[in-house]
N, C-alpha and C positions, 0 to 999 in steps of 0.2 A: 627376446622374451620380455624385457623391461619396457620396450616400445609398445608392445601389445597392452600391457597393464596401464601404461601411461595414457594411451588412446582411450581405453575404456573409462579411466578416471576422468579425463577431460570431458568426455561425452556425458557422464553422469553429473559432474559438477555444472556443466552448462545447462542441463535440463532442470536442475534444482534452481539455479539462478533465474532462469527464464520463468519458472513457475512462481517466483516471488513477486511478480508484477501483478498484484491483484488489487481489488478495490479496498482502500483503507477503511479501518474501523474508527468510529468516533471514540477517542480517548483523550486524556489530558494533553498528550504530546501532539496529536493530530489536530487538536482544536485550539492551538495557541500559535500565534505569530507565523513563522516560516513553515511550520508543520501544516497549518491550515491552508496556506497558499499552495503548498505542494499537493496536499490531499485533494483540493478542489479541482486541480487539473485532471484528475482521474475521472471526474464526473462531467467533463465538458460536453459529452454527447447525450447525457441523460439528466434533464432538468429536475425530474421528480426525485430521483435518488440524491441529487445534489442538495435539494431543499430538505430532504429527510436527514441528510448528514448534518446540515447546518442547524436544524432543529435539535438534534441530539447533542450537538456541541453547546448550544445555548442552555440545554438542561444540565449538562455537565458543569458548565461555568457557573450557573446559579447555585448548584449544590456545593461548589467549592467556595 
């Protein structure tokens, strides 16, 4: 009985963790240093969205 619940839990946790790999939003963390470097790798195949992300980061940095 516990094995069945464990298997269901593992499947649910895996699907949640896989779903977390989405395009990052421009915020203070993603627009600074290592966060910026990691965020830009998500846009390696879409130059327009990458530039839009960089522009939003520049706006955030100017506001701060």
